[in-house]
C-alpha positions as CSV (number, residue, x, y, z in Angstrom):
1,M,62.6,90.7,80.1
2,R,60.2,87.7,80.4
3,L,59.1,88.0,76.9
4,L,63.1,88.3,75.8
5,A,64.2,85.2,78.1
6,R,61.4,82.8,76.7
7,W,62.2,83.8,73.2
8,C,66.1,83.1,73.5
9,Y,65.5,79.9,75.7
10,R,63.0,78.5,73.0
11,H,64.8,79.7,70.1
12,R,68.5,78.7,71.4
13,I,69.8,77.2,68.2
14,A,69.1,80.5,66.2
15,V,70.4,82.7,69.3
16,V,73.7,81.1,69.4
17,L,74.1,80.9,65.5
18,I,73.3,84.6,65.5
19,W,76.1,85.5,68.2
20,L,78.3,83.0,66.0
21,A,77.5,84.7,63.1
22,V,78.2,88.3,64.2
23,L,81.5,87.1,65.7
24,L,82.8,85.2,62.7
25,G,81.5,88.1,60.6
26,S,83.3,90.9,62.1
27,M,86.3,88.6,62.5
28,A,86.4,88.0,59.0
29,I,85.8,92.1,58.0
30,A,88.4,93.1,60.7
31,N,90.7,90.8,59.0
32,S,90.5,91.7,55.8
33,L,90.3,95.7,56.4
34,G,93.0,95.6,59.4
35,S,93.0,98.2,62.1
36,A,93.8,101.9,61.8
37,F,94.7,102.6,65.6
38,S,96.1,105.9,66.4
39,N,97.6,107.3,69.9
40,S,96.5,110.8,68.6
41,F,95.3,113.5,71.0
42,S,95.2,117.3,70.5
43,L,94.9,120.1,73.2
44,P,94.0,123.2,70.9
45,K,94.7,125.8,73.5
46,A,97.7,124.7,75.0
47,E,101.0,126.1,74.4
48,S,102.7,123.5,73.7
49,T,100.3,122.7,70.8
50,Q,100.7,126.1,69.5
51,A,104.5,125.6,69.1
52,I,103.7,122.1,67.1
53,N,101.4,123.7,64.8
54,L,103.5,126.8,64.4
55,L,106.5,123.8,63.4
56,R,104.1,122.2,61.2
57,S,102.8,125.3,59.1
58,V,106.2,126.8,58.4
59,A,108.6,123.9,59.0
60,P,107.2,120.4,58.9
61,K,110.2,118.6,58.8
62,N,110.9,119.5,62.3
63,A,107.5,119.2,64.0
64,G,107.7,115.7,65.0
65,D,109.4,113.8,67.8
66,R,112.9,114.2,69.1
67,E,114.8,111.3,69.7
68,E,118.4,110.7,71.6
69,I,120.5,108.0,70.4
70,V,123.2,107.6,73.3
71,F,127.0,106.3,72.9
72,A,129.0,104.8,76.4
73,V,132.4,103.7,76.1
74,T,133.8,101.0,78.2
75,P,136.4,102.0,80.6
76,G,139.8,102.5,79.1
77,H,138.4,103.9,76.0
78,S,137.4,107.0,74.6
79,I,134.4,108.1,72.6
80,F,137.1,109.9,70.1
81,D,138.6,106.3,69.5
82,A,139.1,105.9,65.8
83,G,137.0,103.0,65.7
84,V,134.6,104.1,68.1
85,Q,133.7,107.3,66.2
86,Q,133.6,105.4,62.9
87,S,130.9,102.9,63.9
88,I,128.8,105.8,65.5
89,D,129.2,107.7,62.1
90,R,128.1,104.9,60.2
91,A,125.0,104.2,62.6
92,L,124.0,107.5,62.4
93,G,124.2,107.6,58.4
94,K,122.0,104.7,58.5
95,V,119.3,106.4,60.7
96,A,119.7,109.4,58.4
97,H,118.2,107.5,55.5
98,L,115.2,106.3,57.3
99,P,111.7,107.2,56.5
100,H,110.4,110.4,58.3
101,V,114.3,111.4,59.9
102,T,114.8,115.1,58.9
103,A,118.1,115.8,60.9
104,V,120.8,114.1,62.6
105,V,123.1,116.3,64.8
106,S,126.1,113.9,65.5
107,P,128.1,114.8,68.7
108,F,131.2,115.2,66.6
109,S,129.3,118.0,64.5
110,R,129.7,121.4,65.2
111,E,126.2,121.6,66.2
112,G,126.6,119.1,68.3
113,H,128.7,121.1,70.6
114,G,128.1,120.2,74.3
115,Q,126.9,116.7,73.5
116,I,129.8,114.8,74.8
117,S,130.5,114.4,78.3
118,A,133.6,116.1,80.2
119,N,135.0,112.6,80.3
120,H,134.8,111.9,77.1
121,Q,132.8,108.5,77.9
122,I,129.2,109.2,77.0
123,A,128.1,111.1,73.9
124,Y,124.2,111.6,72.3
125,A,123.1,112.4,68.7
126,T,119.7,113.9,68.7
127,V,117.5,113.0,65.9
128,T,114.3,115.1,64.6
129,L,111.5,113.5,62.8
130,D,108.8,114.7,60.7
131,R,106.1,112.8,62.6
132,L,104.9,112.5,66.3
133,E,105.1,109.0,68.0
134,H,101.4,108.4,67.8
135,Q,101.5,109.0,63.8
136,L,104.1,106.4,63.4
137,T,103.8,102.5,63.8
138,K,105.7,100.1,66.2
139,T,107.2,98.5,63.0
140,S,109.2,101.8,62.2
141,A,109.9,102.3,65.9
142,K,111.6,98.9,66.0
143,T,113.5,100.0,62.7
144,F,114.5,103.0,63.9
145,V,116.0,101.5,66.8
146,N,117.3,98.8,65.3
147,A,119.5,101.1,63.2
148,A,120.7,102.9,65.9
149,L,122.0,99.8,67.9
150,T,124.2,98.9,64.7
151,A,126.9,100.9,66.7
152,R,127.2,98.4,69.4
153,S,130.4,96.7,70.0
154,A,132.5,95.1,72.5
155,R,133.7,98.7,73.2
156,V,131.0,100.9,72.6
157,N,127.2,100.2,74.8
158,V,124.0,101.7,72.6
159,A,120.7,102.9,73.8
160,V,118.1,104.9,72.4
161,A,115.9,107.2,74.2
162,G,112.6,109.1,73.1
163,P,108.7,108.6,72.1
164,L,109.7,106.6,69.6
165,A,111.9,104.3,71.1
166,E,109.3,104.1,74.2
167,L,106.5,102.6,71.0
168,A,109.3,100.2,70.3
169,N,110.0,98.9,73.5
170,R,106.0,98.4,74.0
171,A,104.8,95.1,74.6
172,S,101.6,93.5,74.4
173,F,99.9,92.7,77.7
174,G,100.0,88.7,78.2
175,G,97.8,88.5,81.4
176,T,94.4,87.6,79.6
177,G,95.0,84.0,79.7
178,I,96.0,84.1,83.6
179,G,92.8,86.3,84.3
180,V,90.7,83.8,82.4
181,L,92.1,81.0,84.2
182,L,91.8,82.6,87.5
183,A,88.4,83.4,86.8
184,G,87.3,79.7,86.0
185,L,88.8,78.5,89.2
186,V,86.8,80.8,91.4
187,L,83.6,79.8,89.3
188,L,84.4,76.3,90.0
189,L,84.8,76.9,93.8
190,V,81.6,79.0,94.1
191,F,79.4,76.6,91.5
192,G,81.0,72.8,92.2
193,S,80.1,72.6,88.6
194,I,81.9,72.4,85.2
195,F,79.0,73.8,83.3
196,A,78.2,76.4,85.9
197,M,81.8,77.5,85.5
198,A,81.9,77.4,81.7
199,L,78.9,79.2,80.5
200,P,80.1,82.8,82.2
201,L,83.1,82.4,80.6
202,I,81.8,81.4,77.1
203,S,79.3,84.2,77.5
204,A,82.0,86.8,78.1
205,L,84.5,85.5,75.6
206,V,82.2,85.7,72.6
207,S,80.8,88.9,73.4
208,L,84.1,90.3,73.7
209,G,85.8,88.8,70.6
210,T,82.7,90.5,68.8
211,A,83.7,93.7,71.0
212,I,87.7,93.6,69.7
213,F,86.7,93.1,66.3
214,L,84.3,96.0,66.2
215,V,87.0,98.3,67.8
216,E,89.0,97.7,65.0
217,L,86.3,98.2,62.5
218,I,85.9,101.4,64.3
219,S,89.4,102.5,64.5
220,H,89.0,103.2,60.7
221,V,86.4,105.9,61.5
222,M,87.6,107.7,64.4
223,A,90.7,107.9,66.6
224,I,91.3,104.9,69.1
225,P,94.5,104.4,71.2
226,E,96.1,101.0,70.7
227,F,95.9,99.9,74.4
228,A,92.1,100.2,73.8
229,T,91.7,96.4,72.6
230,Q,93.5,95.4,76.3
231,L,91.1,97.7,78.0
232,V,88.3,96.4,76.4
233,L,89.2,92.8,77.0
234,L,90.2,92.9,80.5
235,L,87.4,94.9,81.6
236,G,84.8,92.9,79.5
237,L,86.2,90.1,80.9
238,G,85.6,91.0,84.3
239,V,82.2,92.9,83.7
240,G,81.2,89.9,81.5
241,V,81.9,87.3,84.2
242,D,80.4,89.2,86.6
243,Y,76.7,89.7,85.0
244,A,76.8,86.2,84.0
245,L,77.4,85.1,87.6
246,F,74.6,86.5,89.1
247,I,72.3,85.3,86.2
248,V,73.3,81.6,86.6
249,T,73.2,81.9,90.3
250,R,69.5,82.9,90.3
251,H,68.8,80.5,87.9
252,R,70.2,78.0,90.4
253,Q,68.0,78.7,93.1
254,G,64.9,78.8,91.3
255,L,65.8,75.2,90.0
256,L,66.2,74.4,93.8
257,A,63.0,76.0,94.4
258,G,61.4,73.7,92.3
259,L,60.9,75.7,89.3
260,D,61.4,73.9,85.9
261,P,64.3,75.1,83.7
262,E,62.7,77.6,81.7
263,E,60.5,79.3,84.1
264,S,63.8,79.6,86.1
265,V,65.8,80.9,83.5
266,V,62.5,83.4,82.7
267,K,62.7,84.3,86.2
268,A,66.5,84.8,86.6
269,V,66.6,86.9,83.7
270,N,63.4,88.8,84.7
271,T,65.2,89.8,88.3
272,S,68.9,89.4,88.0
273,G,68.9,90.3,84.4
274,R,67.0,93.5,85.2
275,A,69.6,94.3,87.4
276,V,72.7,93.6,84.8
277,L,70.8,95.8,82.1
278,F,70.4,98.9,84.3
279,A,74.0,98.2,85.9
280,G,75.4,97.7,82.5
281,I,73.8,101.1,81.5
282,I,75.6,102.5,84.4
283,V,78.6,101.6,83.3
284,C,78.4,103.0,79.7
285,I,77.4,106.1,81.1
286,A,79.9,106.7,83.4
287,L,82.8,105.4,80.3
288,L,81.0,107.9,78.1
289,G,81.1,110.7,80.6
290,M,84.9,111.0,79.4
291,F,83.9,113.0,76.4
292,A,82.9,115.8,79.2
293,I,86.8,115.8,79.3
294,G,87.7,117.6,76.0
295,V,90.2,115.3,75.0
296,S,90.1,113.6,71.8
297,L,92.4,110.5,73.1
298,L,90.0,109.7,75.8
299,Y,86.8,109.4,73.4
300,G,88.2,106.2,71.6
301,L,88.6,104.8,74.9
302,A,85.2,105.8,76.0
303,I,83.8,104.3,72.9
304,S,85.6,101.2,72.9
305,A,85.0,100.3,76.7
306,A,81.2,101.0,76.4
307,I,80.8,98.8,73.3
308,G,82.7,96.2,75.4
309,V,80.6,96.3,78.6
310,A,77.4,96.5,76.2
311,L,78.1,93.4,74.2
312,T,78.8,91.4,77.2
313,M,75.5,92.4,78.9
314,A,73.7,91.8,75.8
315,A,75.3,88.3,75.6
316,A,74.2,87.7,79.4
317,L,70.7,88.8,78.8
318,T,70.4,86.5,75.5
319,L,73.0,84.2,74.6
320,L,73.5,82.9,78.0
321,P,69.6,82.3,78.7
322,A,70.2,80.2,75.3
323,L,73.1,78.4,76.9
324,L,71.2,77.6,79.8
325,G,68.6,75.8,77.6
326,F,71.0,73.4,76.4
327,I,72.3,72.7,79.9
328,G,69.3,72.3,81.8
329,K,69.6,71.0,85.3
330,R,73.2,70.1,84.7
331,I,74.1,73.5,86.1
332,L,73.7,72.0,89.7
333,S,76.3,71.0,91.6
334,P,76.3,67.1,92.4
335,R,75.4,68.3,96.4
336,Q,72.4,70.3,94.9
337,K,71.2,67.9,92.9
338,R,71.0,65.4,95.8
339,R,69.2,68.3,97.5
340,L,66.8,68.7,94.6
341,L,65.4,65.3,94.9
342,A,63.8,66.3,98.4
343,I,62.7,70.3,97.6
344,E,63.0,70.9,101.2
345,R,64.6,74.3,101.2
346,D,66.3,76.9,99.0
347,E,70.2,76.8,98.3
348,G,72.0,77.5,102.0
349,D,74.2,80.2,101.7
350,E,72.3,82.1,99.1
351,A,68.7,81.6,100.3
352,G,69.1,83.2,104.1
353,K,71.7,80.7,106.3
354,G,75.1,80.5,106.9
355,F,77.7,83.0,107.3
356,W,76.3,85.9,105.6
357,L,72.6,85.3,107.6
358,R,75.3,85.2,110.7
359,W,76.9,88.7,109.3
360,A,73.7,90.4,108.7
361,N,72.6,89.5,112.2
362,L,75.7,90.7,113.6
363,V,75.2,94.3,111.7
364,M,71.5,94.9,112.8
365,R,72.4,94.2,116.2
366,R,75.1,96.9,116.4
367,P,75.3,98.6,113.0
368,V,77.0,102.1,114.1
369,I,80.5,99.8,115.1
370,P,80.7,98.2,111.5
371,A,80.0,101.5,109.9
372,V,82.1,103.9,111.7
373,L,85.1,101.3,111.9
374,A,84.8,100.8,108.1
375,T,84.8,104.3,107.3
376,I,88.1,104.9,109.4
377,F,89.6,102.5,107.6
378,I,88.8,104.2,104.0
379,I,89.5,107.1,105.2
380,A,92.8,105.7,106.0
381,L,93.2,104.2,102.8
382,A,92.2,107.2,100.9
383,A,94.3,110.1,102.8
384,P,97.2,109.8,100.2
385,F,94.9,111.1,97.7
386,F,94.8,114.6,98.7
387,S,98.7,114.6,97.5
388,L,97.8,113.3,94.0
389,R,100.4,114.8,91.5
390,L,99.4,114.1,88.0
391,G,101.8,113.9,85.1
392,S,103.6,111.3,83.0
393,A,106.4,109.3,84.4
394,D,109.3,109.6,82.6
395,Q,111.3,106.8,80.8
396,G,113.6,106.4,84.3
397,N,110.9,104.1,85.4
398,D,110.9,101.6,82.0
399,P,112.3,98.0,83.5
400,L,116.2,97.8,83.9
401,G,117.6,96.3,80.8
402,T,115.3,98.3,78.1
403,T,116.8,100.6,75.6
404,T,114.9,103.6,76.9
405,R,116.1,102.9,80.8
406,T,119.7,102.8,79.5
407,A,119.7,105.8,77.8
408,Y,117.9,107.5,80.3
409,D,120.2,106.6,83.0
410,L,123.5,107.0,80.7
411,L,122.2,110.5,80.0
412,A,121.6,111.5,83.2
413,K,125.0,110.3,84.6
414,G,127.0,112.1,81.7
415,F,124.7,115.2,81.4
416,G,122.1,115.3,84.3
417,P,118.5,113.9,84.5
418,G,117.2,117.2,82.6
419,F,118.9,115.8,79.0
420,N,116.4,113.1,79.2
421,G,113.4,115.7,78.4
422,P,114.6,118.8,76.8
423,L,112.2,121.8,76.6
424,E,111.9,123.7,72.9
425,L,111.6,127.6,72.5
426,V,109.8,128.1,69.0
427,A,109.1,131.6,67.6
428,V,109.1,133.4,64.3
429,E,111.5,135.5,63.4
430,Q,110.6,138.3,60.7
431,S,113.1,141.2,61.8
432,A,116.4,142.3,63.0
433,K,113.9,143.4,66.5
434,D,112.8,140.1,66.4
435,K,116.1,138.4,66.4
436,A,117.2,140.7,69.2
437,A,114.2,139.7,71.3
438,I,115.0,136.3,70.7
439,S,118.9,136.4,71.9
440,K,117.3,138.5,75.0
441,V,115.0,135.6,75.8
442,I,117.7,132.8,75.3
443,A,119.9,134.6,77.6
444,A,117.3,135.2,80.2
445,V,116.4,131.5,79.8
446,S,119.9,130.4,80.6
447,Q,120.0,132.4,83.8
448,E,117.2,130.9,85.1
449,R,117.1,128.4,88.2
450,G,116.3,125.1,87.2
451,V,118.1,125.4,83.5
452,A,121.3,123.4,83.1
453,H,122.2,124.0,79.3
454,V,120.6,125.9,76.6
455,A,121.5,124.5,72.9
456,P,122.7,126.7,70.0
457,L,119.7,128.3,68.5
458,I,118.9,126.9,64.9
459,Q,117.2,128.8,62.2
460,I,114.7,127.3,59.5
461,P,114.0,129.5,56.6
462,T,110.2,129.4,55.6
463,K,108.8,130.2,52.3
464,V,107.6,133.5,53.1
465,G,110.9,134.9,53.9
466,S,111.0,134.8,57.9
467,L,112.7,132.2,59.8
468,V,111.6,129.7,62.5
469,S,113.8,129.8,65.7
470,V,113.9,126.4,67.5
471,T,116.6,126.2,70.9
472,A,116.5,123.3,73.2
473,V,116.6,123.9,76.8
474,Y,117.8,121.4,79.1
475,P,116.2,121.4,82.7
476,S,118.6,120.1,85.5
477,S,115.6,118.1,86.8
478,S,114.3,114.8,85.4
479,P,110.9,115.1,83.2
480,Q,108.5,113.9,85.8
481,D,109.7,116.1,88.6
482,I,107.8,118.7,89.9
483,A,110.7,121.1,89.6
484,T,110.6,120.5,85.4
485,Q,106.6,121.4,85.8
486,Q,107.4,124.4,87.9
487,L,110.2,125.9,85.4
488,I,108.0,125.4,82.6
489,D,105.4,127.7,84.5
490,R,107.8,130.2,85.3
491,L,109.4,130.2,82.0
492,R,105.6,131.1,80.5
493,S,104.4,133.3,82.9
494,Q,107.5,135.3,84.5
495,T,111.0,134.8,82.3
496,I,109.9,134.9,79.0
497,P,107.6,137.8,79.2
498,Q,109.5,139.9,81.4
499,A,112.2,139.4,78.7
500,L,110.3,140.6,76.3
501,G,109.2,143.6,77.8
502,G,105.4,143.9,76.9
503,S,106.3,143.1,73.1
504,H,103.8,141.5,71.1
505,F,106.8,139.0,70.1
506,H,105.8,135.0,71.2
507,V,108.0,132.8,72.0
508,Y,106.3,129.4,72.6
509,V,107.4,126.9,75.0
510,G,107.1,123.5,73.5
511,G,108.4,119.8,73.5
512,T,107.4,116.6,74.4
513,T,107.9,117.3,78.5
514,A,105.7,120.4,77.9
515,I,103.3,118.6,76.1
516,Y,102.3,116.1,78.7
517,S,102.8,119.1,81.2
518,D,99.7,120.6,79.7
519,F,98.2,117.2,79.2
520,A,97.5,117.0,82.8
521,A,97.2,120.4,83.7
522,N,94.0,120.2,81.4
523,L,92.8,116.8,82.7
524,T,93.0,118.3,86.5
525,K,90.9,120.9,85.4
526,Q,88.1,119.2,83.4
527,L,88.2,116.5,86.2
528,P,85.6,118.2,88.6
529,L,83.2,118.6,85.7
530,F,83.6,115.2,84.4
531,I,82.7,113.7,88.2
532,G,79.7,115.8,88.8
533,L,78.1,114.8,85.2
534,V,78.6,111.1,86.1
535,V,77.5,111.2,90.0
536,L,74.4,113.7,88.7
537,L,73.3,111.2,86.0
538,S,73.8,108.2,88.5
539,F,71.8,109.9,90.9
540,L,68.9,110.5,88.8
541,L,68.7,106.9,87.3
542,L,68.8,105.3,90.7
543,A,66.2,107.6,92.0
544,V,63.9,106.7,89.2
545,V,64.4,103.2,89.7
546,F,64.3,102.9,93.5
547,R,61.9,105.7,94.2
548,S,64.2,106.8,97.1
549,I,66.5,109.7,97.7
550,V,68.8,108.2,100.4
551,I,69.8,105.3,98.6
552,P,71.0,107.7,95.3
553,L,72.6,109.8,97.7
554,V,74.3,107.0,99.8
555,S,75.4,105.2,96.6
556,A,77.2,108.3,95.4
557,V,79.0,109.1,98.8
558,M,80.1,105.3,98.9
559,N,81.0,105.4,95.4
560,L,83.4,108.3,96.1
561,L,84.8,106.6,99.0
562,S,85.6,103.3,97.3
563,I,87.5,105.4,94.3
564,G,89.2,107.6,96.8
565,A,90.4,104.7,98.5
566,A,91.8,103.2,95.1
567,F,93.5,106.4,94.1
568,G,95.1,106.7,97.8
569,V,96.6,103.3,97.2
570,I,97.9,104.0,93.9
571,V,99.6,107.0,95.2
572,A,101.2,105.5,98.4
573,V,102.7,102.8,95.9
574,F,103.8,104.5,92.6
575,Q,104.1,108.5,93.9
576,W,105.3,108.0,97.5
577,G,107.2,104.7,96.7
578,W,105.6,102.6,99.6
579,L,105.7,98.8,99.0
580,G,107.0,99.7,95.5
581,S,109.4,96.6,95.3
582,W,106.4,94.4,95.6
583,F,104.7,95.7,92.7
584,G,107.7,96.1,90.7
585,V,108.0,99.9,90.9
586,N,111.8,101.1,90.8
587,R,111.0,104.9,91.0
588,A,108.4,106.9,92.7
589,G,107.0,109.5,90.5
590,P,103.8,111.1,89.4
591,V,100.2,109.4,88.7
592,E,99.7,109.3,84.9
593,A,97.2,112.0,83.8
594,F,94.8,110.2,82.2
595,L,94.6,107.6,84.9
596,P,92.4,109.2,87.5
597,V,89.5,109.8,84.6
598,M,89.7,106.3,83.5
599,L,89.7,105.0,86.9
600,F,87.1,106.9,88.2
601,A,84.8,105.9,84.9
602,I,85.5,102.1,85.3
603,L,85.4,102.2,89.1
604,F,82.3,104.1,89.6
605,G,80.3,102.3,87.0
606,L,81.4,98.9,88.8
607,S,80.9,100.0,92.1
608,M,77.3,100.9,91.0
609,D,77.2,97.4,89.9
610,Y,77.6,95.8,93.3
611,Q,75.1,98.6,94.7
612,V,72.2,97.7,92.1
613,F,72.6,94.2,92.7
614,L,72.6,94.3,96.7
615,V,69.8,97.3,96.9
616,T,67.8,95.3,94.3
617,R,67.6,92.7,96.1
618,I,66.9,94.4,99.1
619,H,63.9,96.4,97.8
620,E,62.4,92.8,96.8
621,E,62.6,92.0,100.0
622,W,61.2,95.5,101.3
623,L,58.2,94.7,98.4
624,K,57.5,91.6,100.2
625,H,57.7,92.1,103.6
626,G,57.4,96.0,104.3
627,K,60.2,95.9,107.2
628,N,63.3,97.7,106.8
629,E,65.0,95.4,108.7
630,V,64.2,92.1,107.3
631,A,64.7,93.2,104.0
632,V,68.2,94.7,104.9
633,R,68.8,91.8,106.4
634,N,67.5,89.0,103.6
635,G,69.0,91.0,101.2
636,I,72.7,90.6,102.5
637,A,72.0,87.0,103.5
638,G,71.0,86.3,99.9
639,T,73.6,88.2,98.0
640,G,76.6,88.4,100.0
641,K,78.1,84.9,98.6
642,T,77.3,86.0,95.2
643,I,78.9,89.8,95.2
644,T,81.6,88.5,97.1
645,A,82.8,85.8,94.1
646,A,81.8,88.2,91.6
647,A,84.3,90.7,93.4
648,L,87.1,87.9,93.5
649,I,86.9,87.3,89.9
650,M,87.1,91.2,89.2
651,I,90.1,91.4,91.8
652,L,91.8,88.3,90.1
653,V,91.3,89.7,86.7
654,F,92.4,93.1,87.2
655,G,95.3,91.9,89.7
656,S,96.7,90.0,86.3
657,F,97.3,93.9,85.1
658,I,100.0,94.1,87.6
659,L,101.6,91.4,85.7
660,G,102.4,93.8,83.1
661,G,105.7,95.2,82.5
662,E,105.0,99.0,82.0
663,R,104.0,101.3,85.0
664,V,100.8,102.7,83.7
665,I,99.5,98.8,83.5
666,K,100.4,98.1,86.9
667,E,98.8,101.2,88.1
668,F,95.3,100.3,86.5
669,G,95.7,96.6,88.0
670,L,96.5,97.8,91.4
671,G,93.7,100.6,91.4
672,L,91.1,98.4,90.2
673,A,92.0,95.6,92.0
674,G,92.0,97.7,95.2
675,G,89.0,99.8,94.7
676,I,87.0,96.5,94.0
677,L,88.2,95.0,97.1
678,V,87.7,98.3,99.2
679,D,83.9,98.3,97.7
680,A,82.6,94.8,97.6
681,I,83.6,93.8,100.9
682,V,84.0,96.7,103.1
683,I,81.2,99.2,101.8
684,R,78.7,96.6,100.3
685,M,78.9,94.4,103.1
686,C,79.6,96.7,106.0
687,I,78.9,100.6,105.5
688,V,75.8,100.3,102.9
689,P,73.3,97.8,104.9
690,A,74.7,99.7,108.4
691,V,73.5,102.9,106.8
692,M,70.5,101.7,105.3
693,L,69.6,100.2,108.6
694,L,70.1,103.5,110.6
695,F,68.0,105.1,108.0
696,G,65.2,102.9,108.5
697,K,61.9,103.5,106.4
698,S,63.5,106.8,104.9
699,N,65.3,104.8,102.9
700,W,62.3,104.6,100.9
701,W,60.8,108.1,101.1
702,F,60.0,109.7,98.1
703,P,58.4,113.0,97.1
704,K,55.0,112.4,95.7
705,W,55.4,115.3,93.2
706,L,58.3,113.5,92.2
707,D,56.6,110.1,92.0
708,R,53.9,111.2,89.8
709,I,56.6,113.0,87.0
710,L,59.2,110.9,86.9
711,P,58.8,107.2,84.6
712,R,58.4,104.2,86.5
713,I,61.1,101.7,86.0
714,G,61.2,98.4,87.7
715,L,64.1,96.3,88.5
716,E,62.1,93.5,90.3
717,E,59.4,91.4,89.1
718,E,55.7,93.0,89.6
719,S,54.4,91.8,93.1
720,E,51.2,92.3,94.8
721,A,53.5,93.2,97.9
722,L,54.0,96.4,96.1
723,E,50.3,97.5,97.2
724,S,50.7,96.2,100.6
725,V,53.8,98.2,101.2
726,S,52.5,101.2,99.5
727,T,49.7,101.2,102.3
728,N,51.9,100.8,105.3
């Protein structure tokens, strides 16, 4: 690390030029090739996937998404008015001629029986596509919606529901600029210097720009969802600024201690830089652990986010030292420059006096009290987690005024909430016996509680002479309701098997609602394996670095507590609806199925960041003094201000997610901001130091046989104190 820092400092022009060349080169290539983002994912063993595969193999034109175009007339008019019917027919004609549209069932057709409400005020047309939403572009989605809206007039309101309409509604998140401004404001307040504020932002933004262009290029090789770049930008911004903040803080401490700029930079990278490297590796491991889930959608997210973190880490260790070489002592604030003239002591708050030293002394006197109170507080926050229900929030959660929300409300009003998420029964009919079996299944499903309506059977001829039978089943509950999930389970496990009476004939339950249900079930099943793998790997790495059993164990437990608190807050707000109006949540519903996996990976990695920075400083003091109490006190006093400032930046950056219009973006923002707040303030500054004080020298116990066989990796500078400590 010393060699790397010194080389980057002395060859700073070359380092800056290399980074600029990589940034501009990746931008040029990405702009010339474009991106090939895809939201595709597969659940090979899921019944909904088998239903899709069956349709694709024998009737590909019917294997895509299903959209509903909803028409509502103003009071005093009827859907059967001549002018109204003509405008609807014209619009449906335009939709029918669009690419990938294979069938349009008008409410006025024989097949559309039941698609007009009893009061003749609301009607809907069903549109079948040959592609799923993730296989289509946003441009084609908007074209589809605009064609449907041509029926709108003074007498007719038109709205569109379905996955493709959702894609057309999806807006790019615009909170990044706010996040950058807030991060810059915090840095300015903490450092009191324009240069100290600007360098972390420059380091983070250069590396993130490179990461985003690389992700666009990688999208040509593997499936990466569109929102991956937003995740990379906001995660990398928070992490990158934090990493640079720790190194700049240590550099300023070195200058105030009388070191010349080059030696100060080298010392900063050799101490805080080691912690940055290790913390970044932990975050990448946590993110790449998503491969254990076995869902292809998460692979692209994991790779993208890991690239973003790795490049911000690399920039903090190379580009930042080079930039510091250009700035010299101007990195100090005016007040620090005045103090430097008389080099009497280190920087107040960070060298061991002020608020954080007083807090450390308070924790030392009564370590049990802050630990118990903080633990009770976190358990209270985490309690709602035990009622977590994974699923997919339906379009009734979309912002008011969007076409999907309008369509949802109209369908629910005219027909019932279940018409917003029909299920599909799919089977292959090869004989008269099969036809009789299908009839029995449809009859049994029609009588099942929770079923509002079963549409007429559609039979599609295949090339081999058989028929593919498709039937739409409309639940009486909305797509996101637990009753709908229970209905899907009952149909698969009881109703359909009983109707078939042991026959080998199979009827699949599919449709978009069933796909999301299977997705949630699959993630719920794989979550324990993912959590166990990430926790085990991080435990082993911390044990190797700190030569301790207690510290990795405490770290794992503390990280799980902070993540539990984040999940508890999400459940309370989004699933229970508490304080929902504060966060723009207009309807309670399940937590998005992939959110726990993403949040766990990100929060576990970031929580480990703060643990590494705190314990690294405590370990340094332990090597110097050999006294656990002194090490813990000095560690808190030396890192308290920096960790809380870094956490505040993270909270503000992630909090900008809440400004996004989409529910899932708000869930990300609240979960990440809440988790970081609890972790950095409550856990790292209260529980961890209290527990380390209570354990005493046991913190540093490590079996001798393990010490001999495991590699030795240090995050601190080599110190003569190591030998003296080992003899104590």
